[in-house]
C-alpha positions as CSV (number, residue, x, y, z in Angstrom):
1,M,-3.1,-6.8,-17.0
2,K,-3.2,-7.0,-20.7
3,A,-4.3,-3.3,-21.0
4,L,-1.4,-2.3,-18.7
5,R,1.1,-4.3,-20.8
6,E,-0.2,-2.9,-24.0
7,A,-0.2,0.7,-22.6
8,M,3.5,0.1,-21.8
9,G,4.0,-0.9,-25.5
10,L,5.3,-4.4,-24.5
11,S,4.7,-7.8,-26.1
12,Q,3.9,-10.7,-23.7
13,G,7.5,-11.9,-24.1
14,K,9.1,-8.5,-23.2
15,F,6.7,-8.0,-20.3
16,A,7.6,-11.5,-19.0
17,D,11.3,-10.7,-19.3
18,R,10.8,-7.6,-17.2
19,L,8.9,-9.5,-14.6
20,H,11.4,-12.4,-14.7
21,Y,8.6,-14.9,-15.6
22,Q,8.0,-17.0,-18.7
23,Q,5.8,-15.6,-21.5
24,A,3.5,-18.6,-21.0
25,Q,2.7,-17.5,-17.4
26,V,1.9,-14.0,-18.6
27,S,-0.4,-15.4,-21.2
28,K,-2.2,-17.7,-18.7
29,V,-2.8,-14.8,-16.3
30,E,-4.0,-12.5,-19.1
31,N,-6.4,-15.1,-20.3
32,G,-7.7,-16.0,-16.8
33,T,-6.4,-19.6,-17.0
34,V,-4.6,-19.0,-13.7
35,L,-4.8,-16.3,-11.1
36,A,-1.8,-14.1,-10.6
37,S,0.2,-15.2,-7.6
38,E,1.2,-12.7,-4.9
39,A,4.8,-12.9,-6.2
40,F,3.6,-12.2,-9.7
41,A,1.5,-9.3,-8.6
42,E,4.5,-7.9,-6.6
43,A,6.7,-8.2,-9.7
44,M,4.2,-6.2,-11.6
45,D,4.0,-3.6,-8.8
46,C,7.8,-3.3,-8.7
47,D,8.1,-3.0,-12.5
48,R,5.6,-0.1,-12.4
49,G,7.6,1.7,-9.7
50,G,5.8,0.4,-6.7
51,R,7.3,-0.9,-3.5
52,Q,10.8,-2.3,-4.0
53,D,11.3,-3.3,-0.4
54,R,9.1,-6.2,0.5
55,G,10.1,-6.0,4.2
56,T,8.2,-2.8,4.9
């Protein structure tokens, strides 16, 4: 995830804002302190142009 964020040229804070999460959560996921939840992964997918409609 860190490589993706850095490739996008975003700080943890800016990436967190785009995902509608706190910077601390992004940091914890990047550092392996916590696993990304399904909702967190979906937010990343949507931010990268993935599925927008969760119902399909």
